N, C-alpha and C positions, 0 to 999 in steps of 0.2 A: 404377375400382381394380384393381388388381394382384390376381389370383385368390389370389396368396400371402399379400395382407396381408386377404382377407377372413376376419371371425370372430376377428381380433386386437382386443383393447380400443384404443382411441385415447388418446392421452396427455393426461389433462384438462389444461385452460388454466390458467395459473398462478393466476389471481385466483380461480377456484373451488376451490383446496386451501385457500383461507384460512379462517379462522373468522370467521362473521358480522360482527363490529365491525370486524375489521382489513378483510374484504373491502368492507365499506361505505367504509372510509377510502380504501383503494386506489381504487375508482371515483370518490371525489370528488376525488382529486389528479390522476386521468388526464382530468377534464373540462377540466382547464387547456389541454391539448392534443387539445383535439376528441375526447377518449374514444379516443384511440388507446393502446393498451397496447404501452409500449417493448419488452416481451419477445416480442411477435408482430409487431413491423416486421422486414420481410426486410431482411437485410445490406445488399442492393445500393443501399437507400433512403438510408443513411447516409452521411454525409460527415467526410473525414478533415483537409480543408480549414480549418486553424488558422485562416485570416482570418475565419473565422465564427464563432468561439468566443463565448460570452458574456464580457463585460467582467468576470470575477471577480477581485477583489483580497481581499488577507488581511481588511481590515474587514468584507467581505460575508461570510467565511467565520464570523469571531468573531461577526458578528450573528446569522448564521443558526445555528450550534453551539450559541450561549449565550443569545441572547435571543429565538429566535422561540418561538411559543406552541406547546407540544406540543395535538396534537389530541386526545389521550387524556388529559392530566392538566389541560389549561386553563393551565398554568403555565409560566413559561419552562423551555426544555428544560435549558441549563446543562449541556451535554455538553463539560465542560472538558476531560475524558480525549481525545476526539477532536480536540482541538486539537494532541495530540502525535502523531497521525497521520501527519505528514508523515515520521515514521519509515518509514511503509511506502513512502510515494513516494520517497523519497530511496534507500532500501534496493532498488529496481527492482521492486516488487510490482504496479506498476499495468501494464495491457497493452490493447489494441483499444479506444483512447478515440477516439469517433466522436461526431457530433452531428449535430442536425438542426433547420431552423427550421418551427415549426407556427404559423400565424398569426402572432401577436406575442410568442410565448414561444420559447425555445432549450432544448431535450433535448439532454442530453449523457449518454452510457452508457460504461461501461468494466466491465474486469473487474482484480478486485484478489485476491491471495492470500489464502489463509487467515491468521490470526494465530499460530496453533499447528500447524496440519496443512498445513507449506509444501509438501508434494506432493499435495495433493488439488487436484480441479479447481477453478480460479479461479472467486470467487464473481462474480456479475453485478449490479451496481448501477448507478442511474441518478439524473439530477437534473434539476429543471425550473426556469429562472431567466429573469429579464428580459434584455433584451440589454444592459442597462446594469450587469450583474453582480449586481443583487438576487436570491437564492436562494428560491425559493418554497416546493418541497419536493422530497424524495428520498427513494428506496427500496433494498433490498439484500436479495437473499434468504438473507442468512446469519440465525442464530437471532435477532439483535439487530436486524436491520434492519428491523421493523415499527416500532421507535422513531424511524426517520428521521433518527437522526443517529449511526450507529455508524462506528468506525474505518476501514470501507471507504469509506463516503460521504466521512468526511474526507480519505482518502488521495486519491479522485478530484478533491475540490475543490482539494486542493494542486498536482495535477497540472494542472489547469485554469489555476490561478494563475501556475504557472510558463511554460506554455505563453502565456498573455497578455503576462508578462515579455519573454518572447524575442521575441514579435510586436511589440513596442514598442521592442526594440533597434534603433538606428540602423545598425548593421553588419550586421544580418540582413537581406540582399536577397535571397536564394534559399532555396526551400522545403528543400534538402538542407542549410542550415545550421543549422536548427532541431535542437536535440538534447533529449531527456530520460533519465534514468537507465534504461539497458537493462534490459529485462524479464527476472528471472530465471526460466529455464525449469525448471530443477531445481536442488535445495539437495543437494550432494553433500560427502563430507568430504575435507578438505583436511589437509596438514602443517600444524603450527601456523605454521611460517616463510611460508606463504602465504597465510595469512588475515589480511584487512584488519580491525584492531580499531578502525577510525575511527568514533566515534560517529555515529549519525542527526543530532543536533544539530549536530556539527562539518560533516558533508556538506552540511547545509541551509545553513549560514551560509558554506561556499565556493561552494556554486551559485549564491546570492543574488550574492556578490562578484561572481562570474565574469559574471552577467547585468549587473549595474549598471555594472561597466567596460566591458562589450560586448567581451567576450573570450570568445564562444561558441566550444565546440570540436565539430567534427561527432560525430556520435552514434556512430560506430564507432572513434573514436580513444579509446584507453585512457590515463590519466594513469599514468607510472611513479612507483612508490614507490622512494624511497630507503632501502635497509634497510642499516645500520650492521654491518660485518664484527665478530663476537664470536668469538675463538679457543675452541675447546672446552675445557674445564677439565682440568688436568693429574690425574693419580692423587693426587698430595697435595691438591689442593684439593678433590676430592671425598671424600677421607676425612676432611678436616677438617669438610665440609659435613655429611657423614653424622653425626659424631661431635656437631656440634654440635645437631643435629635430635635425636639420642638423649638428650642432656643437657638438652633444651629442657624436660623437665617433662611433656610430652605424648606420645602414641603416633601419630607419622605412619604411614600407611599405606604411605607410599612404602618404608619400611625392611623391612618385611614382604618385599620383592623383593630386599633385600642381604643376600647370604650370612653376612656378619659379624654382622647383626643378628636375621635371620629367626627365630632360635631363641626370641627374645623374644614372638613372634607365634604359638606353638604354643598350640592351645586346650588347656585344663586338662582332665583324665581326669575 
């Protein structure tokens, strides 16, 4: 050991940081993969070969998130909210998806951005599935990850489903033709005119249509949006707009910045 590292406390294993009940459940899950902890497997042992991903399809996702029995409550997980986690996937929040085969089981790992703290370090989640796509268990190091059905696990499931769809596409003949939504490195402010307000649901629909029609696009090619030209308002149009706001019966904060109306917003002494 390096002399400079002597005396420094070693980082505890993830499993040892869990509460007793959660630790027992975690150990029970990794028994399916010969007791190998996904968080301790070296990066070089993982594969990014999409041809070996488990055959996870949408019915498998629903069956796992909704109908699988929770190890804690012994009732169905019914994680209907996580079925909406395709929002995370199509928004580019999933990255570093990798997998390996251990015995007869497939282990898939990925990193997913936080739902609320976008610029924090991505969360690390993994799942175990049969080769036919049956999902057996999952885990995430987020606060809700112990429940095994958080939105980050859901996003990873939808990323795998999309990979399988692309793999089955007849026009996909080379590895470089595979594409998934680009990972969002950092969320930064932009002018309103540059923001894409397309809903995640619409993105998912267009994504599925593109796959079903075998019209795959390279990952680095971005679709150009056609933005209609709208001329700026004239002074008279702005004056009429401000007056209409003033007469609307409410006090829009916008008018506090307009000189002709700012005096209505002075605080009372």
